[in-house]
Structure formats: structure tokens, C-alpha cells
N, C-alpha and C positions, 0 to 999 in steps of 0.2 A: 504494500500500499504506500509505504514511504517513497519507494522508487518511482511509483506511478505519479505521486504528487510532484516529485522533483522533475520528472520528465514533462509533466503538464505545465509546470511553472517555466521550465526552459523553453517549451514551445511557445507559450504566451509571450515571454520576453522577446523571442525571435520575431514573432509577428509584430510586436510593438516597434521593435527596431526597424523592421522592414517598412512599416507604415510611416515612421518618422523620416526614414531616408527618402521615401517616395515624396512626402510632403515637402522636403527640402530641395527636391530637384527644381532647377529654375524653369520658368516658363520660356520656351524658346520661341522668339518672335522675329519675324522678318519685317523689314521696313525699307521703303525707297528713301534714300538718305537726303534727297534734295526736293522736299515737298512742304516747305513752310506755308502756313503756320501749323500744318497737321503733324509733320515730323521733319526734322533736319538734324544733320550731324554737325556738331560744334567743332571748333579747332582742336579742342582737347580730346576729341574722339567719342564723346558721349552723345546721346540723343536727347532732343528736347522737342516739345510741341504738344498740341492738344491731344492727339491720339497717344503720344508717348506717356503723358500724364495719366490717361485712362488706363492703359495697359499696365503701368507701374502700380496703380491703385488696385487693379484687379489681382495682380500677383501678390500684393501685400495682403489682401483679404483672403487669398488662398493659402497664406502661410509660407510664401516663397518670394522669389524676386524674378523680375523679367530680364532675360538675357537677349538683348536686341542686336541683330545683325543687319548690316546694310546690304541691299540687293538691288539689282536692276528691276524695273517694274515687271517685266515679263517673267523674271525668275521667281517672283512671289507666288505665282500660280503653281510652278513646279515644286516649290518648297513645301506647300501644303499637300499637293497631290502625292508627293513621295513621303510625306510625314516627317520630313527633316525639320519642319517648323510646327509648333503647336498652334500658332496663329500668325497672321500677317496683318499689317495696318498700312494704309496709304490712300486714304479717302476713297476706299473701294466701294463700288456700287453693287448692290444686290440685283441680280438679274436671273430670270428663269434659266437662261442658258448656263450661267455659272453654277446655279443650284443643282444642275445635273451632275456635276463632278466635285463640287465643293460644298461645305456647310458655312453658313453665316450666323453670327449673333443677330439679335434684334438691332435695328438701326438706331443711331444716336444723333443723326444730323440729316436734314434734307437739303440736298445740293442743287446746283444749277450750273449750266455751262456758260462760259464767257467766250466771246469772239474777240480775240486780241488783234489789234491792228496798230499801225504807226500813227503818230499824232496827226499827220496831214490827211489821213483817210476820212472819207465822208460816209463810210459804212455805218448804218444804224440798225440793221436787222439781218437775218439769215439770207434774205433775197440778195443782199449785197455781195454774197459769195460767188455769184454767177461769173464765170470766166476767170475766177481767181485760183491761184495755187495756194492750197490750204494745208497747214501743218497740224499734226496730231501726235500723241504719244501712242506707240504700238500697244495693242491689246486693251487700251483704255476705253472708258465709256464714251469719250469724245470720238474715238475712231469708229465705234459702232454707230453713233449718231450720224456721222458723215456718210457712212455706208448706207444707212437707212434713208438718207436725204439726198442721195446722188442726183435726184431730179432737179435739184437747185442749179445744176449745170456747172460744177467746178471745172476749171481748166485741168486740175490734177490734185491729188492728195499725196502728201509726203509724210511717212511715218518715221518717228524718231524714238530712239531708245531712252532719251532723257529730255526732261522739260527744259533744262538749261540750254541744250543744243538747239531745240526748236525755237526758243525765244531769242536766242542769239541770231539765228537765221532770219527771224522776223525783223529784228532790229537792223540787220544789215541788208534787208531787201531781197533775200533769197526766196522768201515766200511772202505772199500778200496778206495772209491772216493765219491765226492759230486758234484752235478750239481746244479748250481745257476747262478744268474746274475753275469757277469764277473767283472763289475765295483765294485759292493759291495764286491765281493770275493777278488779281489786284494787289496781293502782298508782294509778288515779284516786281510789279511795275513801280512800286515805291522806290526800288533800287535800280531800275532800268529806264533811264530817261529816253523820251522819244516814243514811248509806247502807251497805249490806252486800251480800255475795254470799250469796244464800239457798240456791242450789243450783248444783252443777257438772254439766254434761252432757258426758259422754265421747263424742266424735264421731269420733276418729281423724283429725282435720284435719291436713293436711300443709302447713306454711308454706314458701314458696319465693319466689324472685324471678320476676316475670313479664316476658316479653320478646316482641317482635313475632314472629308466626308464621313459623317457619323462619329466624329471625335467623342471620346469618353469624357472630355472636359467641357463639351459644348454647353450642356445644361447648367453646370456650375458657373461657368463664365457668364452665361446669359442671365442667371439669377443675380449675380453680383452687379451686373449692369443695371438691372431693375432696382436693386438697392441704392446704387449711386444716383439714379434718377429720383428716387423717392426721398432720399435724405439730403438732397441739394448739392451733392458733390459734383455731378455732371454739369449742373447750371453754373456753378462757380468756375469750373474749367472753361466752359464756353465763354464766359465773360472775361476770364483771364487772357485767353488766346485770340478771341475774335472781337473783343472790345465792347460787346453789347450783351445784355442778358437775353437768354433764349425766349422766344415767344411762348405764351401760355399754350398748353396743349400741343406743343411741337414735339418732334421725335426726341429732342434732348431731355424732356422731362416726363415723357409718357412711357411707363413700363409696357413691354410687348413680349409676346411669345417668340420662340425661334421661328424664323420665316421658312415657309415651304413653297415649292414651285406651284404656279397656277395649273390647275388641271384642264 
């Protein structure tokens, strides 16, 4: 009987140690490193931004830390599909197509696209893209929007691996316009003279964290996001990074379930 008790206690201790070790494993997060104010890599090599603060708070409430790695935008999708990352952030839009191979948390921001142009442009709406060469980031929501709106009659569409290269080409006249997330674009233009947002395209985009399909961490992470919306944490981060309080009943303050693809 004594031996049985000892073995039982040893087994219990082993399980406790295993659970503790699992809890301390960092949350592996991929991020596009040049996407302020959502996420950006600082000179010291650390990450900062709205979504960086979100994922750090999620990891803290999970009893661990977030280990953030910089990746090209296209590589984010490979990282979750291969399960090399537990989650990725980068103002990612939930779409039915993506939900076919990836999982997403509930959204925490409703985005829109901006059409960036040079200051001397008279473009005021999407119709102004007719006969223009338009830049976009490869695999982004903006690229999909351009594909779906090809009837506008672009002269051509040029895809880029980085936002910085796209906007530099816009600045130097190699493309006539650029389509991307409007918040990030406006932020970039404060540091890039000669560029402006010519038009906003309301799309109803829903920004969320992307995770491996069927991730065992999905429900826990989604629950923490709901907590952050309810206790005011998410609203405080919105005001910190975007300069304004979120609208009442917006995605930033409304708890939601894990999204599923439309049937």
C-alpha cells in the first residue's frame, strides 16, 4: 500500500511538472515587422504596436509570454498552416477563403482600404483607378479587392512583398496608386512627404489574429479577447495606438464567438 501511495504521488508530481512546463512554453507569434501602428520592429529588435500589445496581454493571461518573430507577409500564412507559429498578427482580414485553411479569433477592429496617391493627384474615388498602374501587397486583402474590381479598368496591378517597397515606388512615380489598409497608410504618410490618401473604400474588413486550423489554443485565446473587450483593456489599447476611443458597439468592445465560414 505504501509503495502504491509513493508511486501515485510520483505520478501526480510528474503530471504537475508537465503541466507547469506546458504553461510556461511561450506563445509563438509571427508578425510582419513593418506595419505600424499595428506592429513594427524597433531599432532594439523588439516589437511594438496595437496588435503586439494585444498578443502580449493574451500571453500574460495564459500564464506565459509571447515570442514574436518577424516574417514576410506571405510567410505568415505558411507559418500557421505548418504550425510553426501558434498565431500571427498583421491587420489580417477574416475571409471565407482563409477560413478554409486557417482559424481566426473573433475580430477586434473593423478596417477599410485606402487608395494612396501622390499629392498632385486628383483621384477621389475607386473610379479614378481607371488606366492606372496600381500597387498592392501580395496575398493581402487589398490584392483580393483589386482582383474582384478589375472591371474598374486598371492599366496594371503590381504586387509587392513589402509595404515599404510599394510606397517607395508610389513616391517615385513607378506606380500611380497603392491600395492597402487605410490606418497603416495614413500612419506611413506622416513620415513620407508627397503622399496622401485620395480615397477611402469601406469594405467591412474584420481584423483578427490568425491561428492554425483547429488550434487547441483557439478557444482560450478567443475567450481572453472577450475578457479584454469587457474589462476595457482593448479599448485602452485602441486609444493608445490609434489616438481615439473605439466607437460604442464596435468590434473593439463587443465580445464575439470564433468566426466560421459562411455556408
